[in-house]
N, C-alpha and C positions, 0 to 999 in steps of 0.2 A: 335241472329243470331252470333255466333261466329266468331272468327278473322280470319278462312278462307274461310268461307262464305262472309265476308268485302273485303278480298284480291281479292276474283277470284272477284268478281264482281267488284273491281277497275280495275285489267285486261279489264274485258271484257268491262267495259266504255272507258278505254283509246285506247282499238283498235277498238273499234266503232267511238268513235269521231277521233281519227288518218284516218280511214276508210274515214268513211264521209268526213272529210274536204278535202282530197285530190281528192275526188272525182267531188268537187266547180272547182278545175283549168282543168276539161275535158270539162265542159261544154261551151258551145257557146253563154258564157256572152260578157259583152263589154269590159271589162279593160282583158280575156282570148284573146281576138282578137288581143291586142294590144302588137307591139312587145316589148321583155323582158326586153330589157338594158333600152329604152325608159322608161317604165311604171317604172323601179324600178328607173332613175333617177329623174324622174318625182314628184314620191311620195318620194323620199327624201330631195327634194326642198322643198315639200308644207310640210312635218313634220320640215325643219329647218326654216320655215316661219312662223309656230306656235309657232316654239318656241322664235324664234325674236319680235314676234308682243308684244306691251307692251298694245293693246286694247283688251275689251273682246268680244266684237262685231263679231271682223275678226275670232276668233276661233272658234266663233259657228258656223259663216259660210262656216268655214272649216270643223268642224264636222257634219256640216248639209250636205254638198257636199261628204264626204267619205259616209255617211248612203246611201245617193242616186246613187251613185258610187256603191255601195254593192247592191243597190237592181235591177240595169242596169245589172250588173253581176251575175242575177239570184242566188245572195246568201239570204236565207228564212231572214228575216228583225228579229224575235224573235232570232236566232241561230245568228246572228250578233251582238244585243243588248246586249245577254247574255254574248259575249264574252269580249266586249270592253264596253258600254254605261252603262250596271247595272251590272257591277261585280267590274271592274279595278279601279274606279274613288273612290270607296269605302277605299281602302288603301292610296289613295292621297289623303280624305280628311283627313282620321287620322295624314298623314304627315303634313297638312296646318294647323291643330287645334290650334296647337301653338301659330301660326301668328295673329291670331284671338285677343290674349287677350295683352291689355297695358305693359304689366309687360315687355312682348317679344319684341312689336313692336311700338313705341311712337306714337300718333298719335290723333286725336278727337274722343274722344269716344262716342260713339251713344247709347250703353247701358249696364247701372251700373250694375253689378250683383252682388256683395258681396263687404265687408271691411275686411280685414285683420290686424291683428295686430303683427311685425315684429322689434324686439328690440324695442318696447318702442314706435315705430311710425306706423300710423294707414297709409296703404297703399288699394286704393280704384283699386278691379280687374275689366275690363271690358271689350268689347268688341269695337276696333275702326275699324273705315272706312278703313283705310289704309290696317289695318289688312282684313276686308273681301275682300279689292281691291286683295290683294297678295296672298290669301287663293284661291279665284276662278280664278287668272292668273295660279296657280298654281295647281291645279286640272284638267283646262281646256286645258291647255300646255298638261299632259301628259295622259290625255283623247284623247286629236286628234294625239299623238305620239302612244298609243296603237291602236288603230283604225285604221289607215293608213300601220299601221305595220301587223298589223291583214288581212286586205283587201289584200294588198301585196301577203302575206305567203298562202291566200285561195284562191288566183287568178293564182298564179304562180305554175308550176309543179318544181317535184325538178329538176331535170334536169336542166331547164331552170335557177336556183339559181342557181346552181353550173357553169352554163357557163357564166351568170353575173357576177358573182365572179372571174372567169377567165380573163372575160375581164378589170376585177377592178383588175389586177395584184396580185392575194393571189395568193400565193405557191405552187406550184402543188401537195405538199403534204398534205396539208393544204385541200383542196378538194379533195382528195381520201378517206382521211382520212373519211371526212363527208359524202362522197358519201355511201364508206362500213359501216360507220355508223347507217348508215339512213335504208340502208339496213339489215343490219342481229341484230336489235335490236329489231325488232318484232319476229325472232329467238328465240331470248334469254328469251323471253318475255311467245312465246309456253314454252322454257323450263322449266320456272317458273312456269307455268301454272298446264303445266303436272305433277311438283311434287306435287302440290294441289290437285289434282282432284286424284291422284293418293294416299296419305294420307287419303283424306276425303273416300276414298272407301274401307278404308280397319281397319278403326277405326269406333267401336259402341258406343264411351263411350265418352261424352266431356271431354277435357283434360284440368288440370289447367292452367292457364296461366303463372305459369314460365315455366313449362314442352314445353307449347304451344311457348314462345319466346325464350326459349332455341333450338328448335327444329326448327324456323324462321331463327334465329341467323344460325346455321348449312347450311342451305339450301341457303341463300345468301350466304355463303362463298365457296359450292360447285357449286354454280353457276358463281361465281368468276372465278373458276380454268377452269370450261370448255370454258366460254368467254376468258381466256388465250389461253387454247386448240383449241379453236376454230379458234384464230386470227394467229395462227403458222401455222394449217392446212390449211387454204387460205392461207396467204404468201405462202407457199409450191408450194401451187396449180398455185397459179398465176404466181411465177418463172418457173415452169415446163412447163407450157404454153407460155412461151417468151414474160411475161410480159415487156412490156414496159413504163416507168412513165408520163402519160398522162392521165388526164380524159376526157373520152366520153363522148360528148355533142350532142345529136342528134338537131338536128335543129326542132322548131315547128311551123306551117304551121300560117300567120300572114294576116289582111289584113291591108293596108297603107291606107287605108279611117280610120277604126277605131282609129290608133297610130295619124293621122293630128288631129283629133277630140279629142282624149287626149291628146296633146300637147298645143291646142288652151284653152284646158276649163284650162290646169295647168298655164299658162302664164297670162291668166284672174283672177285663185284664186289669184296668187302671186301680181299682180299688183295693186290688191284690198285692199290687205294685206296693199304692203306698202302704198297705200294711205291712208286706213284711219286704220292702224296697232298704229297709238300714240294715239288715242284716243279710249275712252269706246263704 
């Protein structure tokens, strides 16, 4: 498979993943029926509680609760785990790996690995109990934060996210820029996809790698020029139609009973973290 096929496959996967993810927000799941402002505030409080907790078990409980909320919101379990639990924590483990060793974090060595000689002195390299605790705490905090953030994005429509940001006094210019960027990024991806398909349909032999890189850099430059021209045309079209600097945020149908249940769950989880957060 050459680079054009790989790039096209990446385009298809990105668009398919984006469209598939946006469909979750339209389902009649638990979190989809919760008031967006309340849902955002509750999930933000849970993320703060997870990062302030010094205990491992309370954070594990928050992660398990997030998985239960995802299932109740009609999100496929395997799809959610791939995006949060099974992939992102790998990078957290890489970041937390140095904290395991006694040369970085002093403590009680529970596993001796090897001994090195440095400047005529022998240094024992091992894993400490304090390092294990610190690394596990970091990985669990990152996992909980990523899981709840992903859950919020999957169960909230983009227009509702804009409405929540507007309530949090985010400037209108930023909101409009985000709204337009989200809508037109798929159009720009469509332009790039058409360029790749056009080249593939007109070439009968495989190009060498240097020529492919030159052609790809040229297409990227052309796509940038096209995006700048498109932004100017969109702005002129908005001005000609009496554009007013205000982000349109349609209301979503919600049920107060689901919002009440969600609020009660958030209060119980935060209270549990405050009660047991100082212990493992």
